[in-house]
C-alpha positions as CSV (number, residue, x, y, z in Angstrom):
1,M,77.7,89.0,49.4
2,N,81.3,89.9,48.5
3,P,83.6,87.0,49.6
4,S,86.6,89.3,50.3
5,V,87.2,92.3,52.5
6,E,87.6,95.6,50.7
7,P,91.0,97.2,51.4
8,I,90.9,100.4,53.4
9,P,92.5,103.4,51.5
10,L,95.3,104.9,53.6
11,A,93.6,108.3,53.4
12,R,90.5,107.0,55.1
13,L,92.5,104.9,57.5
14,L,94.1,108.1,58.9
15,L,90.6,109.3,60.0
16,I,90.5,106.7,62.7
17,F,93.4,108.5,64.4
18,I,91.1,111.4,65.2
19,P,89.7,109.9,68.4
20,V,93.2,108.9,69.4
21,L,94.3,112.5,69.0
22,V,91.3,113.6,71.1
23,V,92.4,111.4,74.0
24,I,96.0,112.7,73.7
25,L,94.6,116.2,73.8
26,I,92.6,115.4,76.9
27,Q,95.7,114.0,78.6
28,W,97.6,117.2,77.7
29,R,94.9,119.5,78.9
30,W,94.6,117.6,82.2
31,S,98.3,117.9,82.7
32,L,98.8,114.2,82.3
33,S,101.8,112.7,80.4
34,A,100.9,111.6,77.0
35,R,104.4,110.2,76.3
36,T,103.4,106.6,77.1
37,T,100.3,106.9,74.8
38,I,102.3,108.3,71.9
39,Y,105.0,105.7,72.4
40,G,102.3,102.9,72.5
41,I,100.6,104.2,69.3
42,T,104.0,104.5,67.5
43,R,105.0,101.0,68.6
44,M,101.7,99.5,67.6
45,L,102.0,101.0,64.1
46,A,105.6,99.8,63.7
47,Q,104.8,96.3,65.1
48,L,101.7,95.8,62.9
49,L,103.4,97.0,59.8
50,A,106.4,94.7,60.4
51,V,104.2,91.7,61.2
52,G,102.2,92.3,58.1
53,Y,105.2,91.9,55.9
54,V,106.5,89.0,58.0
55,L,103.2,87.1,57.8
56,V,103.1,87.4,54.1
57,F,106.5,85.6,54.0
58,F,105.5,83.0,56.5
59,F,102.1,82.3,54.9
60,E,103.9,81.5,51.6
61,T,106.5,79.2,53.3
62,D,106.3,75.4,52.9
63,S,108.7,74.5,55.7
64,P,107.4,72.7,58.8
65,L,110.8,73.4,60.4
66,L,110.4,77.1,60.0
67,V,106.8,77.0,61.4
68,S,108.0,75.0,64.3
69,M,110.7,77.5,65.0
70,I,108.2,80.3,64.9
71,L,106.0,78.5,67.5
72,L,109.1,78.0,69.7
73,V,109.9,81.7,69.6
74,M,106.3,82.6,70.3
75,I,106.1,80.3,73.3
76,S,109.5,81.4,74.7
77,T,108.6,85.0,74.4
78,A,105.1,84.6,75.9
79,S,106.5,82.7,78.9
80,W,109.0,85.5,79.6
81,I,106.5,88.3,79.2
82,A,104.0,86.5,81.5
83,L,106.4,87.0,84.4
84,R,106.8,90.8,83.9
85,P,105.0,91.7,87.1
86,L,107.4,89.6,89.2
87,G,110.5,91.6,88.3
88,A,113.7,90.0,89.6
89,Q,111.9,86.6,90.0
90,R,111.4,86.2,86.3
91,P,114.6,84.0,85.7
92,R,113.7,81.8,88.7
93,L,110.2,81.1,87.6
94,Y,110.7,81.1,83.8
95,R,110.9,77.3,83.5
96,I,107.6,76.9,85.3
97,S,106.0,79.6,83.1
98,L,107.4,78.0,79.9
99,A,106.1,74.6,80.9
100,A,102.7,76.0,81.9
101,I,102.1,77.8,78.6
102,T,103.5,74.9,76.6
103,I,101.3,72.3,78.3
104,G,98.3,74.6,78.3
105,G,98.7,75.7,74.7
106,L,100.2,73.2,72.4
107,P,97.9,70.2,73.0
108,I,94.8,72.5,72.5
109,L,96.4,74.0,69.4
110,A,96.9,70.5,68.0
111,L,93.3,69.5,68.9
112,A,91.9,72.6,67.2
113,T,94.0,72.5,64.1
114,Q,94.5,68.8,63.5
115,V,91.2,67.4,64.7
116,V,88.5,70.1,64.7
117,I,89.5,72.1,61.7
118,D,91.6,69.2,60.1
119,V,94.3,71.5,58.7
120,D,96.3,70.0,55.8
121,P,99.2,70.1,55.9
122,W,99.5,70.1,59.7
123,Y,102.0,73.0,59.6
124,S,99.9,75.3,57.4
125,P,101.1,78.7,58.7
126,R,97.9,80.5,57.6
127,Y,96.0,78.5,60.3
128,L,98.7,77.5,62.8
129,I,100.4,80.9,63.5
130,P,97.2,83.0,64.0
131,L,95.5,80.4,66.2
132,A,98.8,79.8,68.2
133,G,99.0,83.6,68.7
134,M,95.6,83.8,70.2
135,I,96.1,80.8,72.4
136,L,99.6,81.9,73.7
137,A,98.6,85.5,74.2
138,N,95.6,84.5,76.3
139,A,97.5,81.9,78.3
140,M,100.3,84.5,78.8
141,N,97.8,87.1,80.2
142,S,96.2,84.6,82.5
143,V,99.5,83.3,83.9
144,S,100.6,86.9,84.4
145,I,97.5,87.8,86.4
146,A,97.8,84.7,88.5
147,A,101.6,85.2,89.1
148,E,101.1,88.8,90.3
149,R,98.1,87.9,92.5
150,Y,99.9,84.9,94.0
151,Q,102.9,86.9,94.9
152,S,100.7,89.6,96.5
153,E,98.8,87.0,98.5
154,I,101.9,85.3,99.7
155,T,103.5,88.7,100.7
156,S,100.3,89.5,102.7
157,G,100.9,86.4,104.8
158,H,98.4,83.9,103.3
159,T,99.2,80.3,102.9
160,A,100.3,78.8,99.6
161,R,96.9,77.1,99.2
162,E,95.0,80.2,99.9
163,A,97.1,82.3,97.6
164,R,96.8,79.7,94.8
165,L,93.0,79.6,95.0
166,T,92.7,83.4,95.1
167,A,95.1,83.8,92.2
168,M,93.3,81.2,90.1
169,Q,90.0,82.9,90.8
170,A,91.4,86.3,89.8
171,A,93.0,84.9,86.6
172,M,89.7,83.3,85.6
173,I,87.6,86.5,85.9
174,P,88.5,87.9,82.4
175,L,88.0,84.5,80.8
176,V,84.5,84.0,82.4
177,N,83.5,87.6,81.6
178,S,84.4,87.0,77.9
179,L,82.2,83.9,77.9
180,M,79.3,85.8,79.4
181,A,79.7,88.8,77.1
182,V,80.3,87.2,73.7
183,G,77.3,87.6,71.4
184,L,75.6,90.0,73.8
185,V,78.1,92.7,74.5
186,S,80.8,92.0,71.9
187,L,81.4,90.3,68.6
188,P,84.9,89.0,68.9
189,G,87.6,89.8,66.3
190,M,87.6,86.5,64.5
191,M,83.9,86.4,64.0
192,T,83.7,90.0,63.0
193,G,86.5,89.5,60.4
194,Q,84.7,86.5,58.9
195,V,81.4,88.3,58.7
196,L,83.0,91.3,57.1
197,S,84.7,89.0,54.6
198,G,81.4,87.5,53.5
199,V,81.2,84.3,55.5
200,S,77.8,83.3,56.8
201,P,77.3,84.3,60.4
202,L,76.2,80.7,61.2
203,I,79.6,79.5,60.0
204,A,81.4,82.3,61.8
205,V,79.6,81.3,65.0
206,R,81.1,77.8,64.8
207,Y,84.6,79.1,64.5
208,Q,84.0,81.5,67.3
209,I,82.8,78.7,69.6
210,L,86.0,76.9,68.7
211,V,88.1,80.0,69.6
212,M,86.3,80.7,72.8
213,C,86.7,77.1,74.1
214,M,90.2,77.0,72.9
215,L,91.3,80.1,74.7
216,F,89.4,79.3,77.9
217,G,90.9,75.8,78.1
218,A,94.4,76.8,77.3
219,S,94.4,79.7,79.7
220,G,92.8,77.8,82.5
221,I,95.2,74.8,82.2
222,A,98.3,77.0,81.9
223,T,97.3,79.0,84.9
224,A,96.5,76.0,87.0
225,Y,99.8,74.4,86.1
226,F,101.8,77.5,86.9
227,L,100.1,78.0,90.3
228,Y,100.5,74.4,91.3
229,W,104.2,74.4,90.8
230,S,104.7,77.9,92.1
231,S,102.8,77.0,95.3
232,R,105.6,74.5,96.0
233,I,108.1,77.2,96.5
234,P,106.2,79.9,98.6
235,Q,109.2,80.6,100.8
236,S,111.2,81.6,97.8
237,L,108.5,84.0,96.7
238,K,108.3,85.6,100.1
239,K,112.0,86.0,100.3
240,H,112.3,87.6,96.9
241,S,109.3,89.9,97.3
242,A,110.3,91.2,100.7
């Protein structure tokens, strides 16, 4: 089995845009605006091309300070984006979001890279940055779902405790669904990439177990932390969402 993934020629890569164009055509024929779709596709292309070149540079770096700065930027950005559904309340709750994602993400990232995988050196960007990206993105999404649901429940007149429990349950739905579906409905990206690159499926499964537990734990802890501290200021949420 070939140990490396064959590069996709650009001419063949363009063929995958055919179904994208079909969806855009459907939107146009149904008198729906395709502007957001086109913008999203364009932004996706620009961001992925840019990050490809940036990662090449980062993977070749030998500076723990630079890697630590990258992690700081990733955490700060994820914490801000997580509060997008709350609008004007974002600055008020940013410190809670930042603490939640940091506490939920960094210890689990350290456990995964320094103990389970035993990365050497500890700051190896080839491991640290992709795994941190997965952890922080999932924690960000869970906190975002919980924040929006908590605000909605508080606005509807529920107590802080009721709102916290409902928001936690809502945030956990995608996480639990992913645990239930993996291997039966979907082969996650990391496992698929390893199998395509020639790694034994049995080895790929071990890494995927690591990833699934890592994402579930980080997202759950970050969400619980955010909701706990947010539930201590319910009156502020009511006032700002009125």
